[in-house]
PDB file of N, CA, C and O in Angstrom:
ATOM      1  N   MET A   1      38.218  29.597 -23.044  1.00  0.00           N
ATOM      2  CA  MET A   1      37.147  29.813 -22.141  1.00  0.00           C
ATOM      3  C   MET A   1      35.848  29.915 -22.427  1.00  0.00           C
ATOM      4  O   MET A   1      35.025  29.790 -21.521  1.00  0.00           O
ATOM      5  N   ASN A   2      35.482  30.143 -23.649  1.00  0.00           N
ATOM      6  CA  ASN A   2      33.950  29.928 -24.022  1.00  0.00           C
ATOM      7  C   ASN A   2      33.770  28.524 -23.866  1.00  0.00           C
ATOM      8  O   ASN A   2      32.779  28.090 -23.279  1.00  0.00           O
ATOM      9  N   ALA A   3      34.681  27.746 -24.363  1.00  0.00           N
ATOM     10  CA  ALA A   3      34.040  26.238 -24.533  1.00  0.00           C
ATOM     11  C   ALA A   3      34.196  25.676 -23.022  1.00  0.00           C
ATOM     12  O   ALA A   3      33.734  24.539 -22.925  1.00  0.00           O
ATOM     13  N   LEU A   4      34.713  26.173 -21.865  1.00  0.00           N
ATOM     14  CA  LEU A   4      34.667  25.765 -20.692  1.00  0.00           C
ATOM     15  C   LEU A   4      33.482  26.270 -19.964  1.00  0.00           C
ATOM     16  O   LEU A   4      33.022  25.691 -18.980  1.00  0.00           O
ATOM     17  N   PHE A   5      32.980  27.396 -20.481  1.00  0.00           N
ATOM     18  CA  PHE A   5      31.507  27.865 -19.893  1.00  0.00           C
ATOM     19  C   PHE A   5      30.822  27.069 -20.865  1.00  0.00           C
ATOM     20  O   PHE A   5      29.996  26.455 -20.191  1.00  0.00           O
ATOM     21  N   ASN A   6      30.710  26.783 -21.856  1.00  0.00           N
ATOM     22  CA  ASN A   6      29.555  25.620 -22.417  1.00  0.00           C
ATOM     23  C   ASN A   6      29.523  24.579 -21.755  1.00  0.00           C
ATOM     24  O   ASN A   6      28.470  24.163 -21.272  1.00  0.00           O
ATOM     25  N   LEU A   7      30.674  23.971 -21.614  1.00  0.00           N
ATOM     26  CA  LEU A   7      30.755  22.677 -20.942  1.00  0.00           C
ATOM     27  C   LEU A   7      30.097  22.354 -19.337  1.00  0.00           C
ATOM     28  O   LEU A   7      29.597  21.326 -18.882  1.00  0.00           O
ATOM     29  N   GLN A   8      30.372  23.908 -18.627  1.00  0.00           N
ATOM     30  CA  GLN A   8      30.081  24.051 -17.307  1.00  0.00           C
ATOM     31  C   GLN A   8      28.552  24.338 -17.644  1.00  0.00           C
ATOM     32  O   GLN A   8      27.965  23.917 -16.647  1.00  0.00           O
ATOM     33  N   SER A   9      27.797  24.732 -18.347  1.00  0.00           N
ATOM     34  CA  SER A   9      26.403  25.074 -18.608  1.00  0.00           C
ATOM     35  C   SER A   9      25.718  23.767 -18.946  1.00  0.00           C
ATOM     36  O   SER A   9      24.593  23.537 -18.502  1.00  0.00           O
ATOM     37  N   LYS A  10      26.423  22.818 -19.794  1.00  0.00           N
ATOM     38  CA  LYS A  10      25.587  21.649 -20.501  1.00  0.00           C
ATOM     39  C   LYS A  10      25.467  20.805 -18.820  1.00  0.00           C
ATOM     40  O   LYS A  10      24.388  20.576 -18.272  1.00  0.00           O
ATOM     41  N   LEU A  11      26.822  20.449 -18.238  1.00  0.00           N
ATOM     42  CA  LEU A  11      26.800  19.785 -17.262  1.00  0.00           C
ATOM     43  C   LEU A  11      25.851  20.388 -15.798  1.00  0.00           C
ATOM     44  O   LEU A  11      25.433  19.568 -14.979  1.00  0.00           O
ATOM     45  N   GLY A  12      25.632  21.694 -15.648  1.00  0.00           N
ATOM     46  CA  GLY A  12      24.381  22.490 -15.033  1.00  0.00           C
ATOM     47  C   GLY A  12      23.034  21.820 -15.439  1.00  0.00           C
ATOM     48  O   GLY A  12      22.236  21.293 -14.663  1.00  0.00           O
ATOM     49  N   ARG A  13      22.935  21.920 -16.625  1.00  0.00           N
ATOM     50  CA  ARG A  13      21.672  21.711 -17.437  1.00  0.00           C
ATOM     51  C   ARG A  13      21.060  20.064 -17.056  1.00  0.00           C
ATOM     52  O   ARG A  13      19.907  19.687 -16.848  1.00  0.00           O
ATOM     53  N   ALA A  14      22.325  19.329 -17.069  1.00  0.00           N
ATOM     54  CA  ALA A  14      22.118  17.905 -17.038  1.00  0.00           C
ATOM     55  C   ALA A  14      21.927  17.529 -15.321  1.00  0.00           C
ATOM     56  O   ALA A  14      21.302  16.596 -14.817  1.00  0.00           O
ATOM     57  N   ALA A  15      22.439  18.245 -14.889  1.00  0.00           N
ATOM     58  CA  ALA A  15      22.461  18.130 -13.349  1.00  0.00           C
ATOM     59  C   ALA A  15      20.770  18.232 -12.924  1.00  0.00           C
ATOM     60  O   ALA A  15      20.109  17.484 -12.203  1.00  0.00           O
ATOM     61  N   LEU A  16      20.438  19.257 -13.548  1.00  0.00           N
ATOM     62  CA  LEU A  16      19.149  19.908 -12.968  1.00  0.00           C
ATOM     63  C   LEU A  16      18.112  18.947 -13.624  1.00  0.00           C
ATOM     64  O   LEU A  16      17.062  18.862 -12.987  1.00  0.00           O
ATOM     65  N   ALA A  17      18.177  18.296 -14.626  1.00  0.00           N
ATOM     66  CA  ALA A  17      17.542  17.661 -15.148  1.00  0.00           C
ATOM     67  C   ALA A  17      17.102  16.212 -14.624  1.00  0.00           C
ATOM     68  O   ALA A  17      15.980  15.705 -14.620  1.00  0.00           O
ATOM     69  N   THR A  18      18.326  15.705 -14.186  1.00  0.00           N
ATOM     70  CA  THR A  18      18.528  14.650 -13.402  1.00  0.00           C
ATOM     71  C   THR A  18      17.811  14.680 -12.117  1.00  0.00           C
ATOM     72  O   THR A  18      17.305  13.692 -11.585  1.00  0.00           O
ATOM     73  N   ALA A  19      17.800  16.016 -11.605  1.00  0.00           N
ATOM     74  CA  ALA A  19      17.397  16.324  -9.956  1.00  0.00           C
ATOM     75  C   ALA A  19      15.808  16.038 -10.309  1.00  0.00           C
ATOM     76  O   ALA A  19      15.179  15.168  -9.707  1.00  0.00           O
ATOM     77  N   ALA A  20      15.338  16.695 -11.142  1.00  0.00           N
ATOM     78  CA  ALA A  20      13.962  16.839 -11.556  1.00  0.00           C
ATOM     79  C   ALA A  20      13.437  15.577 -11.913  1.00  0.00           C
ATOM     80  O   ALA A  20      12.265  15.437 -11.564  1.00  0.00           O
ATOM     81  N   MET A  21      14.029  14.451 -12.603  1.00  0.00           N
ATOM     82  CA  MET A  21      13.657  13.408 -12.980  1.00  0.00           C
ATOM     83  C   MET A  21      13.477  12.550 -11.613  1.00  0.00           C
ATOM     84  O   MET A  21      12.460  11.902 -11.363  1.00  0.00           O
ATOM     85  N   ALA A  22      14.747  12.650 -10.663  1.00  0.00           N
ATOM     86  CA  ALA A  22      14.632  12.057  -9.530  1.00  0.00           C
ATOM     87  C   ALA A  22      13.368  12.396  -8.494  1.00  0.00           C
ATOM     88  O   ALA A  22      12.819  11.621  -7.711  1.00  0.00           O
ATOM     89  N   GLY A  23      13.078  13.845  -8.751  1.00  0.00           N
ATOM     90  CA  GLY A  23      11.962  14.174  -8.011  1.00  0.00           C
ATOM     91  C   GLY A  23      10.683  13.544  -8.402  1.00  0.00           C
ATOM     92  O   GLY A  23       9.914  13.003  -7.608  1.00  0.00           O
ATOM     93  N   LEU A  24      10.509  13.647  -9.655  1.00  0.00           N
ATOM     94  CA  LEU A  24       9.323  13.074 -10.090  1.00  0.00           C
ATOM     95  C   LEU A  24       9.166  11.480 -10.041  1.00  0.00           C
ATOM     96  O   LEU A  24       8.082  10.941 -10.263  1.00  0.00           O
ATOM     97  N   TRP A  25      10.285  10.795  -9.746  1.00  0.00           N
ATOM     98  CA  TRP A  25      10.219   9.465  -9.997  1.00  0.00           C
ATOM     99  C   TRP A  25       9.856   8.925  -8.080  1.00  0.00           C
ATOM    100  O   TRP A  25       9.441   7.851  -7.645  1.00  0.00           O
ATOM    101  N   ALA A  26      10.207  10.097  -7.415  1.00  0.00           N
ATOM    102  CA  ALA A  26      10.232   9.583  -5.590  1.00  0.00           C
ATOM    103  C   ALA A  26       8.503  10.113  -5.877  1.00  0.00           C
ATOM    104  O   ALA A  26       7.737   9.209  -5.543  1.00  0.00           O
ATOM    105  N   PHE A  27       7.921  11.108  -6.305  1.00  0.00           N
ATOM    106  CA  PHE A  27       6.710  11.350  -6.224  1.00  0.00           C
ATOM    107  C   PHE A  27       5.656  10.459  -6.867  1.00  0.00           C
ATOM    108  O   PHE A  27       4.482  10.255  -6.555  1.00  0.00           O
ATOM    109  N   ALA A  28       6.271  10.077  -7.670  1.00  0.00           N
ATOM    110  CA  ALA A  28       5.460   8.920  -8.645  1.00  0.00           C
ATOM    111  C   ALA A  28       4.888   7.627  -8.194  1.00  0.00           C
ATOM    112  O   ALA A  28       3.839   7.106  -8.573  1.00  0.00           O
ATOM    113  N   GLY A  29       5.997   7.067  -7.069  1.00  0.00           N
ATOM    114  CA  GLY A  29       5.944   5.895  -6.563  1.00  0.00           C
ATOM    115  C   GLY A  29       5.062   6.190  -4.953  1.00  0.00           C
ATOM    116  O   GLY A  29       4.926   5.232  -4.192  1.00  0.00           O
ATOM    117  N   ALA A  30       4.665   7.189  -4.674  1.00  0.00           N
ATOM    118  CA  ALA A  30       3.666   7.307  -3.140  1.00  0.00           C
ATOM    119  C   ALA A  30       2.313   6.955  -3.452  1.00  0.00           C
ATOM    120  O   ALA A  30       1.740   6.360  -2.540  1.00  0.00           O
ATOM    121  N   PRO A  31       1.630   7.165  -4.517  1.00  0.00           N
ATOM    122  CA  PRO A  31       0.163   6.909  -4.806  1.00  0.00           C
ATOM    123  C   PRO A  31       0.051   5.304  -4.793  1.00  0.00           C
ATOM    124  O   PRO A  31      -0.784   4.715  -4.107  1.00  0.00           O
ATOM    125  N   SER A  32       1.138   4.553  -5.767  1.00  0.00           N
ATOM    126  CA  SER A  32       0.881   3.334  -5.669  1.00  0.00           C
ATOM    127  C   SER A  32       0.770   2.626  -4.492  1.00  0.00           C
ATOM    128  O   SER A  32      -0.086   1.795  -4.190  1.00  0.00           O
ATOM    129  N   ALA A  33       1.804   3.066  -3.791  1.00  0.00           N
ATOM    130  CA  ALA A  33       1.844   2.375  -2.215  1.00  0.00           C
ATOM    131  C   ALA A  33       0.964   2.341  -1.574  1.00  0.00           C
ATOM    132  O   ALA A  33       0.801   1.345  -0.869  1.00  0.00           O
ATOM    133  N   LYS A  34      -0.196   3.665  -1.537  1.00  0.00           N
ATOM    134  CA  LYS A  34      -0.984   3.440  -0.747  1.00  0.00           C
ATOM    135  C   LYS A  34      -1.974   3.169  -1.495  1.00  0.00           C
ATOM    136  O   LYS A  34      -3.016   3.296  -0.852  1.00  0.00           O
ATOM    137  N   ALA A  35      -2.159   2.837  -2.613  1.00  0.00           N
ATOM    138  CA  ALA A  35      -3.149   1.921  -3.040  1.00  0.00           C
ATOM    139  C   ALA A  35      -3.024   0.536  -2.746  1.00  0.00           C
ATOM    140  O   ALA A  35      -3.956  -0.166  -2.353  1.00  0.00           O
ATOM    141  N   ALA A  36      -1.716   0.107  -2.968  1.00  0.00           N
ATOM    142  CA  ALA A  36      -1.023  -1.118  -2.814  1.00  0.00           C
ATOM    143  C   ALA A  36      -1.845  -1.703  -1.308  1.00  0.00           C
ATOM    144  O   ALA A  36      -2.621  -2.631  -1.077  1.00  0.00           O
ATOM    145  N   ASP A  37      -1.146  -0.515  -0.393  1.00  0.00           N
ATOM    146  CA  ASP A  37      -1.656  -0.772   1.343  1.00  0.00           C
ATOM    147  C   ASP A  37      -3.176  -1.071   1.401  1.00  0.00           C
ATOM    148  O   ASP A  37      -3.638  -1.773   2.300  1.00  0.00           O
ATOM    149  N   TYR A  38      -3.957  -0.519   0.416  1.00  0.00           N
ATOM    150  CA  TYR A  38      -5.209  -0.610   0.495  1.00  0.00           C
ATOM    151  C   TYR A  38      -5.815  -1.896   0.171  1.00  0.00           C
ATOM    152  O   TYR A  38      -6.545  -2.587   0.882  1.00  0.00           O
ATOM    153  N   TYR A  39      -5.336  -2.138  -1.188  1.00  0.00           N
ATOM    154  CA  TYR A  39      -5.864  -3.268  -1.882  1.00  0.00           C
ATOM    155  C   TYR A  39      -5.191  -4.484  -0.900  1.00  0.00           C
ATOM    156  O   TYR A  39      -5.925  -5.471  -0.866  1.00  0.00           O
ATOM    157  N   ASP A  40      -4.271  -4.585  -0.304  1.00  0.00           N
ATOM    158  CA  ASP A  40      -3.714  -5.477   0.853  1.00  0.00           C
ATOM    159  C   ASP A  40      -4.417  -5.724   1.917  1.00  0.00           C
ATOM    160  O   ASP A  40      -4.642  -6.840   2.384  1.00  0.00           O
ATOM    161  N   CYS A  41      -4.890  -4.390   2.448  1.00  0.00           N
ATOM    162  CA  CYS A  41      -6.217  -4.416   3.595  1.00  0.00           C
ATOM    163  C   CYS A  41      -7.440  -5.139   2.882  1.00  0.00           C
ATOM    164  O   CYS A  41      -8.024  -6.030   3.498  1.00  0.00           O
ATOM    165  N   GLN A  42      -7.706  -4.903   2.038  1.00  0.00           N
ATOM    166  CA  GLN A  42      -8.992  -5.290   1.613  1.00  0.00           C
ATOM    167  C   GLN A  42      -8.872  -6.990   1.181  1.00  0.00           C
ATOM    168  O   GLN A  42      -9.834  -7.757   1.223  1.00  0.00           O
ATOM    169  N   ARG A  43      -7.715  -7.315   0.833  1.00  0.00           N
ATOM    170  CA  ARG A  43      -7.709  -9.086   0.509  1.00  0.00           C
ATOM    171  C   ARG A  43      -7.735  -9.460   1.840  1.00  0.00           C
ATOM    172  O   ARG A  43      -8.582 -10.305   2.132  1.00  0.00           O
ATOM    173  N   ARG A  44      -6.923  -8.987   2.839  1.00  0.00           N
ATOM    174  CA  ARG A  44      -7.064  -9.472   4.137  1.00  0.00           C
ATOM    175  C   ARG A  44      -8.628  -9.597   4.642  1.00  0.00           C
ATOM    176  O   ARG A  44      -8.919 -10.712   5.074  1.00  0.00           O
ATOM    177  N   VAL A  45      -9.317  -8.944   4.646  1.00  0.00           N
ATOM    178  CA  VAL A  45     -10.684  -8.656   4.984  1.00  0.00           C
ATOM    179  C   VAL A  45     -11.367  -9.772   4.129  1.00  0.00           C
ATOM    180  O   VAL A  45     -12.144 -10.470   4.781  1.00  0.00           O
ATOM    181  N   MET A  46     -11.245 -10.078   2.837  1.00  0.00           N
ATOM    182  CA  MET A  46     -11.942 -10.873   2.055  1.00  0.00           C
ATOM    183  C   MET A  46     -11.343 -12.255   2.601  1.00  0.00           C
ATOM    184  O   MET A  46     -12.111 -13.214   2.680  1.00  0.00           O
ATOM    185  N   ARG A  47     -10.282 -12.367   2.901  1.00  0.00           N
ATOM    186  CA  ARG A  47      -9.393 -13.981   3.004  1.00  0.00           C
ATOM    187  C   ARG A  47     -10.287 -14.389   4.823  1.00  0.00           C
ATOM    188  O   ARG A  47     -10.764 -15.482   5.130  1.00  0.00           O
ATOM    189  N   ALA A  48     -10.263 -13.361   5.544  1.00  0.00           N
ATOM    190  CA  ALA A  48     -10.971 -13.489   6.970  1.00  0.00           C
ATOM    191  C   ALA A  48     -12.317 -14.043   6.753  1.00  0.00           C
ATOM    192  O   ALA A  48     -12.693 -15.081   7.298  1.00  0.00           O
ATOM    193  N   ASP A  49     -13.130 -13.251   5.851  1.00  0.00           N
ATOM    194  CA  ASP A  49     -14.666 -13.406   5.862  1.00  0.00           C
ATOM    195  C   ASP A  49     -14.644 -14.730   4.855  1.00  0.00           C
ATOM    196  O   ASP A  49     -15.601 -15.447   5.145  1.00  0.00           O
ATOM    197  N   GLN A  50     -13.975 -15.201   3.925  1.00  0.00           N
ATOM    198  CA  GLN A  50     -14.052 -16.108   3.334  1.00  0.00           C
ATOM    199  C   GLN A  50     -13.609 -17.521   4.324  1.00  0.00           C
ATOM    200  O   GLN A  50     -14.133 -18.632   4.253  1.00  0.00           O
ATOM    201  N   LYS A  51     -12.770 -17.200   5.017  1.00  0.00           N
ATOM    202  CA  LYS A  51     -12.443 -18.435   6.185  1.00  0.00           C
ATOM    203  C   LYS A  51     -13.530 -18.468   7.127  1.00  0.00           C
ATOM    204  O   LYS A  51     -13.790 -19.601   7.530  1.00  0.00           O
ATOM    205  N   LEU A  52     -14.306 -17.446   7.633  1.00  0.00           N
ATOM    206  CA  LEU A  52     -15.451 -17.688   8.308  1.00  0.00           C
ATOM    207  C   LEU A  52     -16.619 -18.357   7.795  1.00  0.00           C
ATOM    208  O   LEU A  52     -17.282 -19.089   8.530  1.00  0.00           O
ATOM    209  N   HIS A  53     -16.986 -18.118   6.323  1.00  0.00           N
ATOM    210  CA  HIS A  53     -17.770 -18.924   5.860  1.00  0.00           C
ATOM    211  C   HIS A  53     -17.665 -20.473   5.442  1.00  0.00           C
ATOM    212  O   HIS A  53     -18.519 -21.340   5.257  1.00  0.00           O
ATOM    213  N   GLU A  54     -16.269 -20.457   5.371  1.00  0.00           N
ATOM    214  CA  GLU A  54     -16.061 -22.140   5.300  1.00  0.00           C
ATOM    215  C   GLU A  54     -16.130 -22.533   7.029  1.00  0.00           C
ATOM    216  O   GLU A  54     -16.897 -23.412   7.421  1.00  0.00           O
ATOM    217  N   ALA A  55     -15.539 -22.027   7.657  1.00  0.00           N
ATOM    218  CA  ALA A  55     -15.739 -22.486   9.413  1.00  0.00           C
ATOM    219  C   ALA A  55     -17.153 -22.863   9.563  1.00  0.00           C
ATOM    220  O   ALA A  55     -17.577 -23.813  10.222  1.00  0.00           O
ATOM    221  N   VAL A  56     -17.795 -22.064   8.920  1.00  0.00           N
ATOM    222  CA  VAL A  56     -19.488 -21.903   9.528  1.00  0.00           C
ATOM    223  C   VAL A  56     -20.139 -23.260   8.508  1.00  0.00           C
ATOM    224  O   VAL A  56     -21.139 -23.898   8.837  1.00  0.00           O
ATOM    225  N   GLU A  57     -19.567 -23.445   7.601  1.00  0.00           N
ATOM    226  CA  GLU A  57     -20.064 -24.356   6.719  1.00  0.00           C
ATOM    227  C   GLU A  57     -19.656 -26.161   7.062  1.00  0.00           C
ATOM    228  O   GLU A  57     -20.261 -27.233   7.045  1.00  0.00           O
ATOM    229  N   HIS A  58     -18.225 -25.656   7.370  1.00  0.00           N
ATOM    230  CA  HIS A  58     -17.833 -27.018   8.025  1.00  0.00           C
ATOM    231  C   HIS A  58     -18.238 -27.540   9.741  1.00  0.00           C
ATOM    232  O   HIS A  58     -18.826 -28.532  10.170  1.00  0.00           O
ATOM    233  N   HIS A  59     -17.713 -26.548  10.304  1.00  0.00           N
ATOM    234  CA  HIS A  59     -18.202 -26.541  11.717  1.00  0.00           C
ATOM    235  C   HIS A  59     -19.297 -25.890  12.723  1.00  0.00           C
ATOM    236  O   HIS A  59     -19.279 -25.913  13.954  1.00  0.00           O
ATOM    237  N   GLY A  60     -20.138 -25.375  11.965  1.00  0.00           N
ATOM    238  CA  GLY A  60     -21.283 -24.801  12.414  1.00  0.00           C
ATOM    239  C   GLY A  60     -21.177 -23.362  12.914  1.00  0.00           C
ATOM    240  O   GLY A  60     -20.008 -23.120  13.216  1.00  0.00           O
ATOM    241  N   TRP A  61     -21.975 -22.344  13.102  1.00  0.00           N
ATOM    242  CA  TRP A  61     -22.016 -21.092  13.344  1.00  0.00           C
ATOM    243  C   TRP A  61     -21.329 -20.878  14.795  1.00  0.00           C
ATOM    244  O   TRP A  61     -20.348 -20.135  14.796  1.00  0.00           O
ATOM    245  N   TYR A  62     -21.725 -21.437  16.020  1.00  0.00           N
ATOM    246  CA  TYR A  62     -21.204 -21.523  17.341  1.00  0.00           C
ATOM    247  C   TYR A  62     -19.786 -22.169  17.627  1.00  0.00           C
ATOM    248  O   TYR A  62     -19.217 -22.140  18.719  1.00  0.00           O
ATOM    249  N   SER A  63     -19.349 -22.709  16.561  1.00  0.00           N
ATOM    250  CA  SER A  63     -18.287 -23.589  16.345  1.00  0.00           C
ATOM    251  C   SER A  63     -16.897 -22.657  17.313  1.00  0.00           C
ATOM    252  O   SER A  63     -17.086 -21.496  17.674  1.00  0.00           O
ATOM    253  N   ARG A  64     -15.805 -23.269  17.558  1.00  0.00           N
ATOM    254  CA  ARG A  64     -14.649 -22.651  17.916  1.00  0.00           C
ATOM    255  C   ARG A  64     -13.984 -21.974  16.817  1.00  0.00           C
ATOM    256  O   ARG A  64     -13.419 -20.892  16.972  1.00  0.00           O
ATOM    257  N   GLN A  65     -14.050 -22.695  15.522  1.00  0.00           N
ATOM    258  CA  GLN A  65     -13.227 -21.988  14.482  1.00  0.00           C
ATOM    259  C   GLN A  65     -13.915 -21.039  13.895  1.00  0.00           C
ATOM    260  O   GLN A  65     -13.298 -20.119  13.358  1.00  0.00           O
ATOM    261  N   ALA A  66     -15.317 -21.068  13.879  1.00  0.00           N
ATOM    262  CA  ALA A  66     -15.952 -19.873  13.414  1.00  0.00           C
ATOM    263  C   ALA A  66     -15.944 -18.697  14.281  1.00  0.00           C
ATOM    264  O   ALA A  66     -16.003 -17.642  13.649  1.00  0.00           O
ATOM    265  N   ASP A  67     -15.881 -18.566  15.712  1.00  0.00           N
ATOM    266  CA  ASP A  67     -15.343 -17.388  16.823  1.00  0.00           C
ATOM    267  C   ASP A  67     -14.083 -17.248  16.184  1.00  0.00           C
ATOM    268  O   ASP A  67     -13.774 -16.065  16.041  1.00  0.00           O
ATOM    269  N   HIS A  68     -13.355 -17.964  15.806  1.00  0.00           N
ATOM    270  CA  HIS A  68     -11.747 -17.391  15.674  1.00  0.00           C
ATOM    271  C   HIS A  68     -11.921 -16.863  14.048  1.00  0.00           C
ATOM    272  O   HIS A  68     -11.102 -15.992  13.752  1.00  0.00           O
ATOM    273  N   TRP A  69     -12.496 -17.104  13.381  1.00  0.00           N
ATOM    274  CA  TRP A  69     -12.540 -16.332  12.301  1.00  0.00           C
ATOM    275  C   TRP A  69     -13.408 -15.125  12.107  1.00  0.00           C
ATOM    276  O   TRP A  69     -13.217 -14.296  11.217  1.00  0.00           O
ATOM    277  N   ARG A  70     -14.330 -15.077  12.950  1.00  0.00           N
ATOM    278  CA  ARG A  70     -15.262 -13.879  13.458  1.00  0.00           C
ATOM    279  C   ARG A  70     -13.917 -12.788  14.137  1.00  0.00           C
ATOM    280  O   ARG A  70     -13.758 -11.590  13.905  1.00  0.00           O
ATOM    281  N   HIS A  71     -13.149 -13.625  14.954  1.00  0.00           N
ATOM    282  CA  HIS A  71     -12.531 -12.343  15.439  1.00  0.00           C
ATOM    283  C   HIS A  71     -11.187 -11.606  14.451  1.00  0.00           C
ATOM    284  O   HIS A  71     -10.753 -10.455  14.413  1.00  0.00           O
ATOM    285  N   GLU A  72     -10.782 -12.929  13.678  1.00  0.00           N
ATOM    286  CA  GLU A  72     -10.243 -12.267  12.569  1.00  0.00           C
ATOM    287  C   GLU A  72     -10.707 -11.313  11.923  1.00  0.00           C
ATOM    288  O   GLU A  72     -10.095 -10.246  11.881  1.00  0.00           O
ATOM    289  N   LEU A  73     -11.609 -11.452  11.435  1.00  0.00           N
ATOM    290  CA  LEU A  73     -12.673 -10.909  10.538  1.00  0.00           C
ATOM    291  C   LEU A  73     -12.597  -9.031  11.135  1.00  0.00           C
ATOM    292  O   LEU A  73     -12.110  -8.033  10.605  1.00  0.00           O
ATOM    293  N   GLN A  74     -13.244  -9.219  12.286  1.00  0.00           N
ATOM    294  CA  GLN A  74     -13.425  -8.083  13.138  1.00  0.00           C
ATOM    295  C   GLN A  74     -11.925  -7.383  13.217  1.00  0.00           C
ATOM    296  O   GLN A  74     -11.963  -6.156  13.310  1.00  0.00           O
ATOM    297  N   GLU A  75     -10.908  -7.852  13.199  1.00  0.00           N
ATOM    298  CA  GLU A  75      -9.263  -7.386  13.401  1.00  0.00           C
ATOM    299  C   GLU A  75      -8.627  -6.768  11.851  1.00  0.00           C
ATOM    300  O   GLU A  75      -8.001  -5.745  11.575  1.00  0.00           O
ATOM    301  N   ALA A  76      -8.968  -7.565  11.284  1.00  0.00           N
ATOM    302  CA  ALA A  76      -8.915  -7.211   9.649  1.00  0.00           C
ATOM    303  C   ALA A  76      -9.782  -5.904   9.438  1.00  0.00           C
ATOM    304  O   ALA A  76      -9.350  -4.985   8.742  1.00  0.00           O
ATOM    305  N   ARG A  77     -10.985  -5.848  10.042  1.00  0.00           N
ATOM    306  CA  ARG A  77     -11.735  -4.397   9.553  1.00  0.00           C
ATOM    307  C   ARG A  77     -11.175  -3.509  10.169  1.00  0.00           C
ATOM    308  O   ARG A  77     -10.751  -2.615   9.437  1.00  0.00           O
ATOM    309  N   GLU A  78     -10.964  -3.360  11.398  1.00  0.00           N
ATOM    310  CA  GLU A  78     -10.481  -2.559  12.363  1.00  0.00           C
ATOM    311  C   GLU A  78      -9.230  -1.761  11.742  1.00  0.00           C
ATOM    312  O   GLU A  78      -9.041  -0.548  11.657  1.00  0.00           O
ATOM    313  N   ARG A  79      -8.412  -2.887  11.325  1.00  0.00           N
ATOM    314  CA  ARG A  79      -6.716  -2.601  11.029  1.00  0.00           C
ATOM    315  C   ARG A  79      -7.327  -1.603   9.608  1.00  0.00           C
ATOM    316  O   ARG A  79      -7.065  -0.414   9.785  1.00  0.00           O
ATOM    317  N   CYS A  80      -7.882  -1.812   8.617  1.00  0.00           N
ATOM    318  CA  CYS A  80      -8.397  -1.321   7.426  1.00  0.00           C
ATOM    319  C   CYS A  80      -8.617   0.122   7.812  1.00  0.00           C
ATOM    320  O   CYS A  80      -7.987   1.085   7.375  1.00  0.00           O
ATOM    321  N   TRP A  81      -9.976   0.140   9.030  1.00  0.00           N
ATOM    322  CA  TRP A  81     -10.270   1.456   9.066  1.00  0.00           C
ATOM    323  C   TRP A  81      -9.106   2.627   9.873  1.00  0.00           C
ATOM    324  O   TRP A  81      -8.890   3.817   9.645  1.00  0.00           O
ATOM    325  N   HIS A  82      -8.614   1.823  10.718  1.00  0.00           N
ATOM    326  CA  HIS A  82      -7.255   2.787  11.245  1.00  0.00           C
ATOM    327  C   HIS A  82      -6.486   3.186  10.251  1.00  0.00           C
ATOM    328  O   HIS A  82      -6.127   4.360  10.345  1.00  0.00           O
ATOM    329  N   ASP A  83      -6.039   2.486   9.145  1.00  0.00           N
ATOM    330  CA  ASP A  83      -5.351   2.753   8.278  1.00  0.00           C
ATOM    331  C   ASP A  83      -5.644   3.912   7.549  1.00  0.00           C
ATOM    332  O   ASP A  83      -4.956   4.931   7.497  1.00  0.00           O
ATOM    333  N   ARG A  84      -6.872   3.655   6.904  1.00  0.00           N
ATOM    334  CA  ARG A  84      -7.407   4.875   6.312  1.00  0.00           C
ATOM    335  C   ARG A  84      -7.682   6.148   6.700  1.00  0.00           C
ATOM    336  O   ARG A  84      -7.661   7.195   6.052  1.00  0.00           O
ATOM    337  N   HIS A  85      -8.114   5.784   8.583  1.00  0.00           N
ATOM    338  CA  HIS A  85      -8.527   6.802   9.018  1.00  0.00           C
ATOM    339  C   HIS A  85      -7.459   7.389   9.797  1.00  0.00           C
ATOM    340  O   HIS A  85      -7.688   7.417  11.006  1.00  0.00           O
ATOM    341  N   ARG A  86      -6.317   7.880   9.405  1.00  0.00           N
ATOM    342  CA  ARG A  86      -5.567   8.049  10.758  1.00  0.00           C
ATOM    343  C   ARG A  86      -5.771   9.599  11.480  1.00  0.00           C
ATOM    344  O   ARG A  86      -6.298  10.349  10.658  1.00  0.00           O
ATOM    345  N   TYR A  87      -5.587  10.062  12.366  1.00  0.00           N
ATOM    346  CA  TYR A  87      -5.795  11.077  13.044  1.00  0.00           C
ATOM    347  C   TYR A  87      -4.316  12.029  12.900  1.00  0.00           C
ATOM    348  O   TYR A  87      -4.222  13.113  13.476  1.00  0.00           O
TER     349      TYR A  87
END
């Protein structure tokens, strides 16, 4: 009888420890996901900015290509702003 109670106690502790570790792992991943989203967003802005500079160098400020990348840069900036400032 005492051995059965001891086994149940150990299994209960193991289950509790497993649940606690699962909770820690679940919450530990959330901040890194937000950070990854932020850096992905910033990378899109930097890429659009670089492409705009390249288009201006190769085709001029008022070119169709520069207009396209100005539009892309504006969209990337708006997306970052909306993602970070949700209501």
